[in-house]
N, C-alpha and C positions, 0 to 999 in steps of 0.2 A: 726514768731511764729511757723511755721511748722519746720523750721530748729532747734529750741529749742527742740521740741518734738522728732525729730529724734535723736538728740544728747543725750537726756535723755534716749530714748529707747535703743540706742546703749550702753551707759553706763551701764544700768540695765542688758542688755544681757551679757556684758563683765564680770560684777560682778557674775552673775548667773553661767556662765561657769567656772570662777575661783573658786567659791565655790564647784562646782561639782568635779573639779580636785583635790581639797585638800581632799575631802572625799573618793576618790578612794584609795584602798590599794596600797602600793608600790609592784611591782612585782620583785621577785629576778631575778638577771641577770642570764641568762641561759648559761650553759657551752656548748661549741661546741664539737662535737664528731669528732675525728681524727683517722685515721688508723695508727697504728704503723708499723715500717718496718718489724715486725714479722707477720703482718696481723691482729692483735688484734685491739680493739677499746679502745681509751683512751679519757677522757674528759679534756679539758682545756679552762678556761675562761680567755681570755687575757685582758679583760677589768677590771675584778675584780677577780683575782685568789684566793682570800680568804686565801692565803698562800704566804710567800715570795718564789719566784721561780727564779732559775737559768736556763737560756736558753742557750744551747750550739748548735750553728749552725755549721754543719760539713758535710763533704762528704768524701767518701772512697778514692777519687782520690786527696784529698787535703793533700800534704805533711806536711804543717804546723799543720793541724789538727791532723795528726798522732803523730807529736812531742808533742803536747799539751796534748794528752790523759793520759799519765802517771801522769802528774801534776794534771789534773782535777780529776782523780780517787782518788788521795790522798786528794785533797781538798773536794771532795764529802763525804769522810769518816770523815774528820775533822769537816765539817760544815753539818752534817747529819740532823740538824733540819730544813734545807731549802729543798724545793722540787727541784730536779734536773731533768731537762727534755731536751733530745736531739732533735734537729730539723735536720733531715737528708735531704739534698737537692739533693741527687742522682736522676737521671732520673729513674733508676731502683732501687726500694727499696731493692731488694735481694742483691745488691752490698753492701749496707749499713749493712744488716743483717749479712753477712759474717764477716765483721769487728767487728760488735757489739759482736758476739759470740767468734770470735778469741781473741779479746782484753778483753773479759769479762767485758764489760761496765756495771757499777752498776745502770745506769739510763735507763729509757724507752726512745726510740727515735721515734718521730713522722715522718712519711713520708711526705715530702714537695716537690715532684717532679715538681710541677707547681709554686713554690716559693710564694704561697699565704701567708704563715705565715711570710716568710722572707720580702715580700713586706709590710705587715702590720706593721712590726717593723723597716722598712727602712734599713734592712741588705743587704749590697750589695756585700759581699764577705764572704769567710770562712777562718779561723774560725771566728766566731762571738760570743761574749760572752755578755749576758745581764742579769741583776739582776732586777726583777720586784717585788715591794713590794705588799703586800696583797691588796692595793687599786688600783693596775694596773699601777702605776707610774714606769717608767724605772729609776732606781736609779744608774745604772752603765751600761756603754756601752764600749766595748773594743774588742781586738783581741787576748790577750795573758793572760795567767794565771800568771800574774806578781804580784809584791808587791802591786800595786794599786788595782788589783782585789781581792787579799787576804784581804786587808783593807776594801774594800767594803763588802765582805763576812762577815767579823767580825762585822762590824756595823750592817748589816742586821740581822745577827743571834742574836746579842744582842737586837735589836729591837723586834725580834720575841720572844725571851725569856721574855723580859719585858712585851710584850703584853699578853703572856700566863699567866704569874704570876699575872697580873692585873685583870684577868677575874675571 
C-alpha cells in the first residue's frame, strides 16, 4: 500500500514538473562575443546562427590558405547573401590582421589563438571551410574552394533566398 502511494506521489510530482516546464517561455539562444583580429568585438552563435554562414579557418603562415584567398574573395562576392566569417588561428592576432589588410579580405576574422572555435567544429587544420545553416547544422566541410564547395554555396544561398521569400 505504501509503495502504491509513493508511486502515485512520484507520478504526480513528475506531471507537475513537466507542466511547469511547458509553461516557461523559451529563451533565445545567446550569441557569444568574440574578439576580431582587429581587436573589435563580434557576435556569433554557433548553435543557431540565424543566418547561413561560411566559416573560413585560416592562418597567416598557411600557404594553402593564401592560395585559397583569391577564390574565396570571388565566391564571397558571388554568394553575398551568406554571412562570411574568418576564424584566424594565429597565436598572435596581429599576424592575421596584417594579411587581412594586405589582401583586403571582405569578411571579418575572429581571433582563435587557443583553437576554441576550431575545436568546437572539429577543425584540425588549415584551411578549413564550413557552411553552417541557420539552424546550426554543418552542411559542408572541406579544405578547398573547389566545385563541391561552390555547389554547396549555391544550394545554401538558394535555401536562404527561399526562406527569405517565404517570410
